[in-house]
N, C-alpha and C positions, 0 to 999 in steps of 0.2 A: 463835458460832465452830463449835460442833458441827455445826450445819446446813450451814455452808459446807464442812466436811470431808466430810460425808455426800454432798453434791451433787457433789463431785469424784470420788466412787467410782462404779464401774460398778454397775448393777443386779445383784443377786445376788452381790456380792463375798463371798468365803468365806475364813475362817480354817481351814486344813486340818489343824491339829494343835494342840490345847490339852488341858488336863486340868482336871478338877474334883476338889477335895478338900473334903469336907463332914463336919463333926464328928459328924453323925448316923450315919455309917458307920465301922466300926472298921477301922483300918489294921492291917497285919501287924506283929508285934513286931520290935524290934531293927533298924529300918530305918537305913541309913547316913546318911540325910538326913531331917530332920523337915520335911515339906512345909508350906507356909503354909496359912492358912485361906483357901480359895478356892472358895466355893460358887457355884452357877450365877448367883445374883442379882448377884454382883460382876462376873461376866463379861458379863452382859447390859448393865450400865452401860458397860463398855469397848466393847462392840459399838456402842452408840449414839454414843460419843465418836469412834470411828474410822470410822463409816459402814459397818460390816460387816453383812451380812444373813444369811449362812449360816455354819454351823460344823460341824466334824468333831471329835467328842469322842473322845479316845484314852484307853483304860484305863490308869491309872497302875500302875506295877509295885507300888506300895505297897498296893494292894488285891488283888493276886494274881489268882486265878481268880474272885473275887467281884465281878461286874460291876454290883452293885446301885447304886453311886453314879453310875457312868457312865450307866446306863439311866434313873435318876431325873433326872439333868441333861438328858438328851435329851428326856424328857417335858416338862420345864420349857421347853426351847427350842422344842418343837413341830415342825412339819413342816419347819422350816428347818435341822434337825439330822440328821446321820448319825453313826454310831459305829463305832469299832474296838475290839473286845473281846479278852480273853485267854480262850480256851476250852481245856478238857482234850482231849488227843488222842482220848480215847474218848467225846467228846460225841456224842450221838445226832443223827441227821438231824432228828428232831423238835425237838430243842433248838436246832439251827442255824436251822431254819425259823421258830421262835418269835422268835429274835433278829432274823432278817431282817424279820419283820413289824413290829418295833419300830424299824427303821431302821439296824440294824447291817449293815455291808458288808465286814467283814474281820477278820482275826486279827493281833494284834500279836506279833511276835517281837523281843524286846529282848535282844540278844546281848552286852551290856556288863554286867559285874557277874555276878550269879548268876541266870541266866535261868530263868524258869518253863517255857519251851519251849526245847528244845535244837536244835542243828543237825541232829541225826539225825531229829528230828520234822518238820522243815520240808518236805521233799519229799513225804512221805505226806500231810501236812496239805494241801499245795497240790493234790494229786490229788483230795482230797475237796472243797475249796472251789470248784474250777472248776465243779462241778455246781450250785452256788448263785449263780454269778456274783460270788463274793467275791474279795477280794484278800489277799495277804500284805503286812503293813506291817512293814518290816524296819529295825531300827536296829542298826548294827554299827560297829566301828572300821574305817573304809574302807581302812586299810592292809592289812587281811586279805582284801580282795576277790580278789586273785589265787588264794588258796587255795580260794575257794568259787565262782569264776566259772563253772566248768563246770556245777555243780549249779544255780546261778541261771539259767543259760541254758536248762536243761531244764524249768524250772517251767512247767506248763500254764496256771496262773492269772495274773492281773495281779499285778505286784510294784510296791510303792511304797517307795522308799528315803528315809529321813529325813535332814534337816539337812545338805544339800550333800554327802552321803556320810559325814559325821562322821569325817573323818580326825583322829584324836586328836592326832597331830602333823601340822600343816598341811603339805601337799605342793604341789609346783608342777604346772603343766599338763603337764610333761614326765615326771612320775613314772609308773612302771609301774602302780602301784595306781590312779592316776587314769585311765590308759588302759584298765585292766580295767573300771572303772565305765563308761566311754564305750562299750565293747563291749557291756556288759550293756544299757545304755540303747538302743543301736542295735537291739536285738531287737524293739522296737516296742510291747510290752505292759508296759513298765517306765516308771515315773514317778519324778520326783525332787522333793523338797520343798526350796525355797529358804527356809531357816529356821535360827534359833538359831546365827548365826555366833559369838556370844559363848562358846559352849560349847567351841570348839576353837581360836579365833584366838589367836595370840601377839601380833599387831599391835595388837589391841584397838580400842575405839571411837575416833572415831565411824565410821570407814570399814571396819574389819575387813579391811584390804587383802589379807591372805594368804588369807582365805576368799572375799572378794568376787571375786577373779580367777577362782575356780572357778565361782561362781554366774553370772558373766557368760558364761562358756564354755557352761554348760548352757543359758542363754537363747539364745545364738547358735545352738547346734546343735539344740536340742530345744524350741523355744518352745511346741509343741503338747502337751508332756508335763511342763511345769514347773508347780509349785503353790507358793503362798505360805502360810506359817504363822507364828503368833506364838510358839508354845511356852509360852504363858501357863499358869500363873503363875510360871514360871521357878524351879522348886524348886531349892534349894541355892545360889541367887544372892542375895547380900546386899551392896549393894543390888541390887534387880532392875533389869534394863535397861529403858529407856523403850520402851513398846509403840509409841508414836507414831514414835519414831526408827527402830525396826525396820521399820515399815511404809514410812517415807520412804526407807529404804535401798533398797527395791525400785526406786525411781526411778533409782538409779544402776546397778542390775543390768539393768534393762529400760527404757532411756530412751524407747523408742518407746511412746507411750500405747496404741496398738492392741495391741501385744504384752503390755503390762502389764495391760490390761483382760482379755486372753485368759487370762493367768495367774491373775488374781484371780477371774474369774467363769466364763468359758466352759470352761476346763479342769476345774475342780471339778464343774461341772454335768455334763459328759460322764462323768467318772470315777465320781462318787458317786451319780449318778442323781437329782439334785434335780429 
């Protein structure tokens, strides 16, 4: 069965957002959610099951500025991996270059909860990252996009927005915040991850209809800048959603197989430089 699934996937299919949690690396104290045991070896088994070949490892907020676990996982995944880390604003050029040599391609700004990097740090960081060909990976409550739209439009580096915009209260395609996101995407160097509908949907599985309507609109308007991601291992979700079902959901968001293959393989290759 696994071989049949793998053969149905395009060569170079990529999961553009997942996390590794490994007990060998100490988490920050007093986290609001205890993450599951999710070492790289468990994810490799999932890759084989789903027929995925490439992966983007995103630094969990639970490790803060210590990227050791993420970098270790990337080493285990080998050349098929890229990384998104969290770095301090005063990180040296040499430190960024060293991370680049290991496959890191951007900095995570997680703006929900207590962020390690703040909104005030985003624009100066972007000005630095453009010199390295890096991106800003941004997660926010999409309802706040109108407040930050002008600044996001000014960013000189590539911007990648998580989880269908992550509107914490799902919005319609007529909503002002959704249209703010569309304007940002129209800028041209902005990408959107079709991922984690379970984090915001009120409609729930299997179709997550309130989030799916947004995902289908992104595919219709920006097929060349959509990415798919699992958000494995789904910290804080018990039971965790089915990774197979989340991948199958992409069929309903992008029913044209050529577009779907572009989202799974061609777009990540172009963005992350595989």
